[in-house]
N, C-alpha and C positions, 0 to 999 in steps of 0.2 A: 788284454787291452781294449779289445772291442769288446765285451762284456763290461767294462767300466763305463764304456763310452756310451751304452745302450742306457745304462743306470741311470746316466747324467742326464741324457735325453728324457728319460721318463720321470725323472724327479724336476725337470725343468718343466716340462708339461704340464705335471698335477700341481706347480706353484704357480704358473701362468692361468690356467683352469682355475684355482681357486680365488684369484684375484678377479676375474671374471664372471665368477659365480658371487663373490662380495659387490661387485659393481652391480650387478641384476637384482640381490637383494635390495641394495639403498636404495633403486630405481622404482622399484617396486613400491617403497614405503618414501617414495620422496615427499609427498605433501606433509606427512608428520615429522618427519625428519626437518623438512624446511620450517615449519611452524615450531619444533623444538631448538632447532638454531635461532629462530628470531627472538622466541621468549628467552633463550640460553645471553644473548645480546644485550637484553633490554635489562637483564638480571646483574650481569657484568658490568653495564654501564652505570644502573644504579649502585655497585658496590664501589665505582669510583667517587661516589660524593663526598665521601667523609675523608680519602686522602687528598682529595682537590681543595678541601675546607682549611687544612691543617697549617699551612703557611699563612693563609690570612688570619686564622687567630692569633696565633703565635707571636707574627709579628706586628699586626696591627691592633688587633682587638684587646689583648693583654696587655701590651704597654701602654694603651691609651684608657685603659680602666672603664670599656664600655662593656657593662657587666648586663647590658639590656640586650645586648645584640648575641649574648651567649644561648638566651632562649631560642632566640631565631635559629640559630646555627644548631643548636641540637633538636629541635624540632625536623628541620630539612634533614639532619643524618637520621634522626629514629623514622621516617617516612620512606626514607631511602633503603633502610632496612629493613622495613616491612615489605616493601615492595621486591627486594631482594629473594628472602623468605617467602613468600607467597607464590612468586613465579619460580623459585627451587621446587616447591610440591606439586605445582602444577605441570613443571618439566616432568618428573617423577613418572606421575601420571598417564601423561600424553606418549612418553615415550618406552614407559614401561610395560604399557598395551601393546604397544607396536611391537615390542620386542618378542613377548610371550608369544602372540601371534604367528608371528616368523618361525619361531621354534616349533609351535603345532603344526604348522604347515609342512615344515621341513621334514617333521616327524614320517608326517602322512605320506609325503612324496616318497621318502626312502623306504618308510614299509611296503606301500606299494609295488614298488619296483623290486623290492627283495622276494615278495610272495610270488612275482612271477620271473624267476630265476628259474633254473633246470633243476632238475631234482639231486642229478650229480655235484652240485655246488654245494647241497646242504649237507651231503654226504664226507665231504674236505673240508667242511667249516664249523667249526665250534660253535654251537647255540650262543654262549655267551659272546662271542666275538660280534656275532648279528644284533645281539640285543645292545652292546655298545655301540654299534653304528647308530644305532636308531635312535637312542635315548640319550646318550651321553654326548657323543660329535656333534649334536645340533645344539647345546646347550651355549656353545660358546658364540651363537648369533646375536643373543643380547648385547655383546660388547660391539657389533657391528650396526645394528639399528635400534639399540636403546642409547643411555644417557651417556657412555663412555666417550664415542666419538664426538658426540655432540658437545660435549664439554672440553673434548680437545680443542676442538674448531673454535669454540668461543674463548677460551683460556687464548688461545694464538691471536685472537682479536683483539681480545682486551691487552695484551703484552702488546701489540704492534702499536696503540693507541700509547700505553704507557712509554714504549721507548720514543718515541716521538716526541713528549714531554721531557724526557731526559735529555733527548741531545738539545731540546731549549734550555734545560737548566744548565749543563755541563757538557758540551760534546766529545771533550778528552776523555773524562772518566767514562762515558757512555761508550766510547768506540772501544776501550779498552775490556769493557765489562761486555761489547757486543763479540768482540774477538774471543774473549772464554768460552760465551755460550756457543759460538760456532762449534769449534772443539770439540766442548761435549755433546752438542747434537752428532757432529762426527761420530763420536765414540759411540752413543746408543746405538746408531744405526747400523754399525759393523756388530755391535753384541748381540743386536736383536736378532739380527741376519745368522747369527751362529747359534742362537738360542731355538730359533723355530724349527729346526731337524729334533733337538732336543725334545721339544713339546710334542712334535708330531710320533715321535717314538714311544713316549709315555703312554700315549692312546692308544696304540698297539700294544704295549706290552701289557697294559694293564686287561686290554680285551681278553688277550691271549690268557692272561691269569686267571681272570675271572670266569672265563670260557671252560676252563679245566675245572676249576674247581667246582662250578655248577653242575659238571658233567659227574663229576666225582661224590658230589652229595646226593645227586639225583639217582645216582647206580649205587650207593652205598654196601647195598646187600650182594651186589655183585663182586666189590671190590670185597668186603670181608668173608665171602664163600673162597675166592681164590686165594684170600690172604697175601694180598697185595696192598694193604693198607701203608707199610714204611715205604713203596715204590711211591706211591701218591704225596705222603708227607715229603720223600726227596723232592720230587718236580715241584710241588709248590713253594718249598724254601728257594731251592734256584730262582723262580720266578719271583717272587717276594724280594729276593736280593737286586735281580736285575732291575726291577722297578724303584727300589733303595739307591742303586748308583744313579740311575736315570735322574729322580727327583733333586739328589745331591748336588747331582751338576749343575739341573737348571737353577737350583738355591745358589750356588755360586755363582752361577750367572748371574743371575739380578741381584745378588748381594753386592757383586762387582759395579754394577749399575750405579747400584743406590747411594755405593760410597763413592763414588767418582762424582754424583749429584752433591755429596755431603759437602765434599772437597772444593768443588766450584765455589758454593755458598758463602767457604771460608776464605777464599781468596777475592772472591767479590767483597766480603765485610772488610778483610783487611784494607784493599785498595780506596773504599769508602773512608776507611780510619784515617789513612796517610792524606790523601788528596782531598778529601772532603772537610780534616781537619785543618789542612795549610787553608783550604779558601776560606773557612771560618776565621781564623787567625789573621788573614789579610784582610779581611771584611769585604771579600769578592761576594761571600757568600752571608746569608742570615742566616740564624737558628731554627727559623722555619723553613726557608729552602732546604738545608740541610735533611731534615726530618722528612720533608715533602720527596727529596731525592731517594731517600732510606725507603721510604711506603712504596713510592713507584717501582724501585728498583726492585721489591718483593713482588710485585704485581707481573714484573718481567719474568722472575725466575720461577715462581709457583707453576705456571704450565710448564715450563721446561722439566721441572722434577717431576711434575704429574705426568710428563711423557714416560718415564720409567715403570710406573704401574699400569697406565694405560697401553702403552706398548706391549707389556708382557699378555694383557687381556686380548688385545688384538691379532698377535702372534697366536696366541691359541686357537682364536677362533679361526685363523686360517688354516692352521695345521687342522684343524677338524675340517674343514670345507675339503680340504685337500682327502681326508680319508673316505669323506663321503660321496666325492666327487669321482673317485677311485671305485668305488662301490657301483655307482649310477652309471659308469661306462660299461659295466659286465652286459653280455648280451640275454635279453630275456627269450625265454620259450616263443614268444610271439614272433619276435626277430629272426629267431631259428628256423619255425616255419615256413616263413614269408621265403625264405632261399630254398626250400624245397620244394621239390615238382608236385603238382596238385594232381589229387588223386579223380579218378573219372567218376563216374556218375554211380554210387552204390545203393543198392536195396534194403542193405540193414538186416537182413535176418542170417541166422545161424543155425546150421544145421549139422547134427553129428549122425553119423550113419555106422553101425555094429560096430562101435569102439570098443577093444579088448587089451586088457593091460594088467600085468604082472610083474610085483617088487621080488618076487622069487619065483624062479622055473618051477611051474608045476602048480602054483599057488595063486588063481587069476583071482583081481580085485574088479576089474569091470568084465562083463560078460556079454558081448554084443548089445551095447546101449545104443539107443537112438534116440533123438529129439530133435523137435526145429521150435527153435525160439523166433516167432516174426517180431518186427519192430514195434515198438510199445509198448509188447506185453511181458507181464513177468512170469520168470519160471522157477517153481522151488523144487530143490532137491531134498526129498525127505528119506531118512532111512534110519537104521539103528547106529550107535557108534561101532566105526569099523566097517561100514558098507560101502566106502569109497565117493562119499561126496567131495570131501577134498581133493583127491585123487583126482576127481573128474572136473 
């Protein structure tokens, strides 16, 4: 019971630590993220122009035959589309560069820390595991300081604006829609909380399988010399199946969330058919109002559905930060040395006086060897093969 409690506390500590790490990253690149968010808001507002014009065009311009106004509205819509596209391209450049810089800096920091770990850590840890920590785990950072998080934030703002307009058009139907979206949001929160350990385990399993495979291939001569090819194949097969089961579990979870999103869209569509159709029949709504309501409902639903993919990416990023933080919490050689008692002043010279040594009794290898190595000097051991250089 105590062991389970300790594991739970460790997992909780690492989870909170990954959030701290994520906040520190976002704060470090706050200016680029702020600029990206501003660009995203302008882009999303430009995307609202066409939906906003739809009601007026259908209810006023077309019935009254004002063909000359269509060119004006078409020009406005085209200009808004150009702004939306250009800002979208600029956004990928601004945040894409920031994300790659963050990945590079994180890799450098992890590499610096790993290189300062005690030598016994490398004896007990596979090389492939360390390579995965340095190169692969840092990749998820792009979802925190890249376009993913900003797209999500911009989508939420756009959805909020669209939701306010939906309440103005029909508050009853909008209330039902919002209730369904809240239930969907809770479902996603629960789903991603269960998927996060799965993604974290995937990185660990992948590192173990890659590490063992790297050691097997780099030492293939030894493997063949001892005739253990079958054993290595079995070890790799077990690891590959562990990875397969983990990926299958993750795919099932993500598919479930995506399926729920599709179900939500279907339910909301059915509500609009029934309630919107009745409002149209009772002439409390115009055709343009119904079309505008459908379009703005899509603007509200789109960010919610987008959360399923972006949420998966952020979950993977936090899992990677968990693993990075775990290795960065290991004590380095410098920190271990700081806890030891300091040595007194040393001269630094080495003296060997009349050293004798025998591997086998009666067969001396070293016979009364003496030498003095002064500080800053280089001493060369010269002799034929078997004369005792390595022994000394």
